[in-house]
ChimeraX commands (.cxc) that place a marker at each C-alpha (Angstrom):
marker #1 position 2.10,20.82,10.49 radius 0.5
marker #1 position -0.82,22.34,12.36 radius 0.5
marker #1 position -2.66,20.43,15.05 radius 0.5
marker #1 position -6.40,19.95,14.47 radius 0.5
marker #1 position -7.34,21.63,17.76 radius 0.5
marker #1 position -10.51,23.12,16.29 radius 0.5
marker #1 position -12.03,19.66,15.93 radius 0.5
marker #1 position -11.46,18.89,19.60 radius 0.5
marker #1 position -14.39,21.10,20.56 radius 0.5
marker #1 position -16.68,19.20,18.20 radius 0.5
marker #1 position -15.67,15.90,19.78 radius 0.5
marker #1 position -16.15,17.32,23.28 radius 0.5
marker #1 position -19.66,18.51,22.47 radius 0.5
marker #1 position -20.56,15.12,20.98 radius 0.5
marker #1 position -19.25,13.39,24.09 radius 0.5
marker #1 position -21.62,15.49,26.21 radius 0.5
marker #1 position -24.53,13.93,24.33 radius 0.5
marker #1 position -23.18,10.40,24.68 radius 0.5
marker #1 position -22.02,10.65,28.31 radius 0.5
marker #1 position -25.44,10.05,29.95 radius 0.5
marker #1 position -25.95,6.93,27.83 radius 0.5
marker #1 position -22.50,5.62,28.76 radius 0.5
marker #1 position -23.21,6.27,32.44 radius 0.5
marker #1 position -26.52,4.38,32.32 radius 0.5
marker #1 position -24.92,1.43,30.51 radius 0.5
marker #1 position -22.06,1.34,33.03 radius 0.5
marker #1 position -24.45,1.40,36.01 radius 0.5
marker #1 position -26.59,-1.39,34.54 radius 0.5
marker #1 position -23.53,-3.52,33.82 radius 0.5
marker #1 position -22.22,-2.96,37.35 radius 0.5
marker #1 position -25.56,-3.90,38.92 radius 0.5
marker #1 position -25.83,-7.00,36.75 radius 0.5
marker #1 position -22.36,-8.20,37.75 radius 0.5
marker #1 position -23.06,-7.45,41.41 radius 0.5
marker #1 position -26.35,-9.36,41.34 radius 0.5
marker #1 position -24.74,-12.35,39.58 radius 0.5
marker #1 position -21.97,-12.49,42.18 radius 0.5
marker #1 position -24.52,-12.40,45.01 radius 0.5
marker #1 position -26.59,-15.21,43.49 radius 0.5
marker #1 position -23.46,-17.28,42.90 radius 0.5
marker #1 position -22.29,-16.64,46.48 radius 0.5
marker #1 position -25.67,-17.82,47.79 radius 0.5
marker #1 position -25.38,-21.05,45.82 radius 0.5
marker #1 position -28.02,-20.29,43.21 radius 0.5
marker #1 position -27.85,-20.87,39.47 radius 0.5
marker #1 position -26.83,-17.65,37.73 radius 0.5
marker #1 position -28.41,-18.64,34.39 radius 0.5
marker #1 position -31.88,-19.32,35.79 radius 0.5
marker #1 position -34.05,-16.82,37.66 radius 0.5
marker #1 position -35.23,-17.94,41.09 radius 0.5
marker #1 position -38.49,-19.86,41.09 radius 0.5
marker #1 position -41.45,-18.16,42.71 radius 0.5
marker #1 position -42.94,-20.62,45.19 radius 0.5
marker link #1:1,2 radius 0.2
marker link #1:2,3 radius 0.2
marker link #1:3,4 radius 0.2
marker link #1:4,5 radius 0.2
marker link #1:5,6 radius 0.2
marker link #1:6,7 radius 0.2
marker link #1:7,8 radius 0.2
marker link #1:8,9 radius 0.2
marker link #1:9,10 radius 0.2
marker link #1:10,11 radius 0.2
marker link #1:11,12 radius 0.2
marker link #1:12,13 radius 0.2
marker link #1:13,14 radius 0.2
marker link #1:14,15 radius 0.2
marker link #1:15,16 radius 0.2
marker link #1:16,17 radius 0.2
marker link #1:17,18 radius 0.2
marker link #1:18,19 radius 0.2
marker link #1:19,20 radius 0.2
marker link #1:20,21 radius 0.2
marker link #1:21,22 radius 0.2
marker link #1:22,23 radius 0.2
marker link #1:23,24 radius 0.2
marker link #1:24,25 radius 0.2
marker link #1:25,26 radius 0.2
marker link #1:26,27 radius 0.2
marker link #1:27,28 radius 0.2
marker link #1:28,29 radius 0.2
marker link #1:29,30 radius 0.2
marker link #1:30,31 radius 0.2
marker link #1:31,32 radius 0.2
marker link #1:32,33 radius 0.2
marker link #1:33,34 radius 0.2
marker link #1:34,35 radius 0.2
marker link #1:35,36 radius 0.2
marker link #1:36,37 radius 0.2
marker link #1:37,38 radius 0.2
marker link #1:38,39 radius 0.2
marker link #1:39,40 radius 0.2
marker link #1:40,41 radius 0.2
marker link #1:41,42 radius 0.2
marker link #1:42,43 radius 0.2
marker link #1:43,44 radius 0.2
marker link #1:44,45 radius 0.2
marker link #1:45,46 radius 0.2
marker link #1:46,47 radius 0.2
marker link #1:47,48 radius 0.2
marker link #1:48,49 radius 0.2
marker link #1:49,50 radius 0.2
marker link #1:50,51 radius 0.2
marker link #1:51,52 radius 0.2
marker link #1:52,53 radius 0.2
view
């Protein structure tokens, strides 16, 4: 039984196209979680944006 090593290069090339998108999504998710934790720590409501007064 031969291993499908030839297809590994195709997957690697496809991952190079998807990697920047995955990085952007990961950074946005991290920032969102960090901001929610900060608002919660400050006693604000996470579901509602702060009112501009």
